[in-house]
C-alpha positions in Angstrom: -0.2 -0.2 0.2 1.2 3.5 -1.0 0.8 5.6 2.8 1.6 8.9 3.6 2.6 10.5 6.6 1.6 13.9 7.4 3.2 15.4 10.4 6.0 17.9 12.0 9.4 16.6 10.7 12.2 17.6 13.0 12.9 18.5 16.4 9.7 17.5 17.8 8.0 14.7 19.6 5.5 14.3 17.1 7.6 14.4 14.4 9.8 11.2 16.6 6.6 9.6 16.5 5.8 10.1 13.0 9.5 8.5 11.9 9.4 5.5 14.1 5.5 4.7 12.8 7.0 5.0 9.3 9.8 2.9 10.2 7.2 0.4 11.4 5.2 0.9 8.1 8.3 0.9 5.9 9.1 -2.8 7.8 5.5 -3.9 7.1 6.2 -3.5 3.2 4.3 -0.6 2.2 5.8 2.3 0.5 5.6 5.6 2.5 5.7 9.3 1.5 5.6 12.4 4.3 4.1 15.6 4.0 6.4 17.6 6.5 4.8 20.2 8.0 6.9 23.4 9.3 6.5 24.2 13.0 5.7 27.1 14.9 7.0 26.4 18.1 10.8 27.7 19.5 12.3 24.0 18.9 11.2 24.8 15.2 12.7 27.8 14.9 16.1 27.1 16.7 15.7 23.9 13.8 15.4 26.0 11.5 18.3 28.4 11.9 21.1 24.9 12.1 21.7 22.3 9.8 19.5 19.3 9.5 19.7 16.7 12.2 20.6 13.5 9.9 17.7 11.5 11.5 15.3 13.5 9.8 17.3 13.3 6.2 15.0 10.9 4.2 13.8 10.0 0.6 10.2 10.6 -0.2 9.3 13.2 2.1 8.1 16.5 0.5 8.2 19.9 3.0 5.1 21.6 3.5 4.5 25.0 2.3 3.1 26.7 5.8 2.0 24.3 8.9 -2.0 25.1 7.7 -1.7 24.3 3.8 -4.5 25.1 1.6 -6.6 22.0 0.8 -5.0 21.7 -2.6 -1.6 21.3 -1.4 -2.7 18.1 0.4 -4.7 16.9 -2.8 -1.5 17.6 -5.3 0.6 15.9 -2.7 -1.9 12.8 -2.6 -2.3 12.6 -6.3 1.4 12.8 -7.2 2.0 9.8 -5.0 -1.0 8.0 -5.6 -1.5 7.3 -2.1 -4.5 5.0 -0.4 -4.2 5.8 3.0 -2.5 8.8 5.0 -1.7 8.9 8.9 -2.2 12.4 10.5 -0.9 13.7 13.8 -2.5 16.3 15.6 -4.1 18.1 12.4 -7.0 20.3 12.6 -7.8 21.4 9.3 -11.0 19.6 8.9 -11.9 20.5 5.4 -8.4 19.9 4.1 -8.4 16.6 5.3 -12.2 15.8 4.2 -11.4 16.6 1.1 -8.7 13.7 1.0 -11.6 11.5 2.4 -13.6 12.8 -0.6 -11.4 11.5 -2.9 -11.3 8.0 -1.8 -7.9 8.5 0.5 -8.5 6.3 4.2 -7.9 9.3 6.8 -6.3 7.9 9.8 -5.9 10.7 12.5 -4.1 11.2 15.9 -4.6 13.8 18.7 -3.0 14.5 22.2 -5.6 14.6 24.6 -4.6 17.9 25.8 -5.9 20.0 23.1 -8.7 17.5 22.0 -12.2 18.5 23.3 -15.6 17.8 22.9 -16.0 21.1 20.2 -13.6 18.7 18.0 -16.0 15.4 17.8 -18.0 15.8 15.1 -15.5 17.4 12.8 -13.1 15.1 13.7 -15.9 12.9 12.6 -16.4 14.0 9.5 -12.6 14.5 8.2 -11.7 11.1 9.4 -12.5 7.8 8.9 -10.4 6.6 12.3 -9.4 8.7 15.3 -6.8 6.0 17.1 -5.3 6.2 19.9 -1.5 5.6 21.7 -2.6 5.4 25.2 -5.4 3.9 27.2 -6.3 7.1 28.9 -6.6 8.9 25.8 -9.1 5.9 24.4 -10.8 6.0 27.8 -11.5 9.7 27.0 -12.2 9.5 23.6 -15.1 6.6 24.5 -16.8 9.3 26.7 -16.7 11.8 23.9 -18.8 8.8 22.0 -15.6 7.6 19.8 -14.5 4.6 19.1 -10.8 4.8 18.9 -8.8 2.0 18.3 -5.6 1.3 20.6 -2.6 0.6 19.3 -0.1 0.1 22.1 2.8 2.2 21.8 6.1 0.5 22.2 10.0 0.4 22.8 11.6 1.2 19.3 15.1 -0.6 18.7 17.0 2.6 17.9 16.1 3.5 21.5 17.4 -0.5 22.7 20.8 0.1 20.4 21.3 3.7 21.8 20.6 2.4 25.6 22.8 -0.7 25.0 25.8 -0.4 27.4 25.2 3.5 28.1 24.4 2.9 31.9 26.5 5.3 34.0 29.1 3.5 36.3 30.4 6.3 38.5 30.2 4.5 42.2 27.7 5.6 44.7 26.8 8.8 42.5 23.3 8.6 41.4 21.7 11.0 39.0 18.2 11.9 38.3 17.1 12.5 34.9 14.3 15.7 34.2 13.5 15.5 30.7 11.9 19.3 30.2 10.5 19.4 27.0 11.1 23.2 27.0 9.6 23.4 30.6 5.8 24.5 29.4 3.0 24.7 31.9 2.7 20.6 31.9 6.1 20.0 33.9 5.8 20.6 37.3 9.5 22.1 37.6 9.7 24.1 40.9 7.9 21.1 42.9 10.6 18.9 41.6 13.6 21.3 42.6 11.8 21.9 45.9 11.2 17.6 46.4 15.0 17.0 45.1 16.7 19.7 47.5 14.9 17.7 50.6 16.2 14.8 49.4 19.6 14.9 51.2 22.9 13.2 50.4 26.0 14.2 48.8 25.6 11.5 46.0 22.6 12.7 44.6 22.7 14.8 41.2 19.6 16.4 39.3 20.5 16.9 35.6 17.4 19.3 34.3 17.3 19.5 29.9 15.2 22.2 29.7 15.7 22.5 25.8 14.4 25.7 25.1 13.5 27.0 28.6 10.9 29.6 29.6 12.4 30.7 32.8 16.3 30.4 32.9 16.6 32.5 35.8 14.5 30.3 37.9 16.5 27.5 37.3 19.5 28.9 37.3 19.0 30.4 40.8 18.3 26.7 41.7 21.1 25.6 40.6 23.6 28.4 41.9 21.6 27.4 45.5 22.1 23.3 45.0 25.4 22.3 43.3 24.0 19.0 42.9 21.6 20.7 39.8 23.2 20.4 36.5 21.5 22.2 33.6 21.4 22.1 29.8 19.6 24.8 28.2 19.9 24.2 24.5 18.1 22.1 22.5 20.9 19.3 21.3 21.1 16.8 18.2 19.0 13.4 19.2 22.3 11.4 19.1 23.8 13.4 21.9 20.2 13.8 23.5 20.1 10.2 23.9 23.6 9.6 25.0 23.3 12.2 28.2 20.3 10.5 29.2 21.2 7.4 28.7 24.2 7.8 31.2 21.9 8.6 33.7 20.2 6.3 36.3 16.9 7.2 37.1 14.0 9.3 35.2 12.5 11.9 36.9 9.0 12.5 35.2 6.3 13.7 37.0 4.0 15.4 35.2 0.7 17.7 35.5 -0.3 15.4 32.2 0.9 14.2 28.8 0.5 13.9 25.4 2.1 10.6 25.1 5.2 10.8 27.2 8.5 10.1 25.2 11.0 10.4 27.8 9.4 7.6 29.6 9.7 5.4 26.8 13.4 6.4 26.2 13.9 6.1 30.0 12.4 2.6 29.8 14.9 1.4 27.0 17.9 3.3 28.3 17.3 0.5 31.6 16.5 3.9 33.8 13.7 3.4 36.5 10.7 6.1 36.4 9.7 8.6 39.0 6.5 9.8 38.2 2.3 10.2 38.6 0.2 7.7 39.7 -1.8 8.8 36.8 -2.6 7.8 33.3 -0.5 8.1 30.4 2.6 8.7 32.8 1.3 5.6 35.2 0.7 3.3 32.3 4.5 2.9 31.7 5.8 2.0 35.3 5.3 -1.4 37.2 5.0 0.8 40.1 7.8 -0.5 43.0 9.3 -3.1 40.3 10.0 -0.6 37.4 9.7 2.3 38.7 7.5 4.8 41.3 4.4 6.0 41.3 3.9 8.9 43.5 0.4 10.5 44.3 -0.7 13.8 43.0 -3.5 16.9 43.3 -5.4 18.4 41.1 -4.3 21.7 39.8 -6.5 23.3 37.0 -6.9 21.5 33.9 -5.4 21.5 30.4 -6.6 23.3 27.5 -9.3 20.4 26.5 -10.2 20.2 30.1 -8.5 17.2 31.2 -7.3 17.5 34.9 -3.6 18.9 35.6 -2.4 17.0 38.3 0.9 18.3 40.5 2.7 16.1 42.1 2.6 16.1 46.4 6.3 17.0 47.0 6.2 15.2 50.4 6.2 12.0 48.0 8.5 12.5 45.6 11.3 13.2 47.9 11.1 9.9 49.5 11.0 8.6 46.0 14.5 10.3 45.2 15.4 9.0 48.5 14.6 5.4 48.1 16.2 5.2 44.7 19.1 7.0 45.7 20.0 3.7 47.5 22.3 1.7 45.2 20.6 -1.6 46.3 17.1 -0.5 45.6 17.7 1.1 42.4 19.9 -2.0 40.7 16.5 -4.0 42.0 14.5 -2.1 40.3 16.5 -2.0 36.7 15.3 -5.6 36.7 11.8 -4.5 36.4 12.9 -2.2 33.8 14.0 -5.1 31.4 10.4 -6.7 32.4 9.3 -3.4 31.0 11.0 -3.9 27.9 9.4 -6.9 27.0 6.0 -5.6 27.7 6.5 -3.0 25.1 8.3 -5.0 22.7 8.2 -2.8 19.5 6.3 -5.5 17.6 3.3 -5.3 19.3 2.9 -1.8 18.3 3.8 -3.2 14.3 0.9 -5.1 14.9 -1.6 -2.2 16.1 -0.4 -0.4 13.1 -0.7 -3.0 10.7 -4.4 -4.1 12.1 -5.2 -0.2 12.0 -4.3 0.4 8.1 -6.0 -3.0 7.5 -9.2 -2.3 9.2 
């Protein structure tokens, strides 16, 4: 089958998902074509200023004229390549997508639940043949909204397993916690994480904050100045370098007020790192509590744009979790649980799910 993928194609989690989906479809024998939507956020602006990361230099990629393209641009691309189905990620251009559906192209879409609200249900059902989900919380919420959304279990891509092989830290008693920032937007409770870490006594503990494109540099610099155990990475790194740094740490400290999919959790699992995060979906879906990581209680604090709850981690419980995994024996025990989780999230399960999605 000739399959199109419409997505951002550099410096974003959405693009990583699209690239990994493409590899699965190629492996199934489909011929894939990408229509790259230019990004509009701070990471995309930085990426546009520098050379293309080699992971994005692939064949059959068409650069779109702008993020919100005219329907004719979509149709012309689909006709040029004889596409039979197209997978979209976070695309609210209802008429453009519907026009492809009217041409006879199967339209398959996925959205992140923090943006998708009740007002989007009817136009999405009109534009898309299928709206699918990559985590159970997303699927369950869509069911409440009246959408029957097939669930494709997202897994650990083989490229992550190779990147993590042999990268675990070997620094004696030092335990480094990696906080993935994703440019520290509203969904990242960074102040509570810093507060909880500060209460966890121990000179052997380290906190590495990868803020990518931070919005609150001054606060981060003040925190690092006040606690020499805190290290900052304040620039977006090439993917290979980012993964190498991540894989060299010991624990992924990743509470979040909400998540779309939570790609850093999949990276951490591939790299063999136990995870500390909230006991709320979708974060809780990728932790075997007490075996591959620790789920901490949360308290509701507002909501995301679509109305899903926002959850702040309990600071006291977060401190206790940091201290617990700061003990080498407990850390090593949890690593064994991460290996178990890797098997549960084997990439072959995702490939099978995508095969079923396209065959439906």
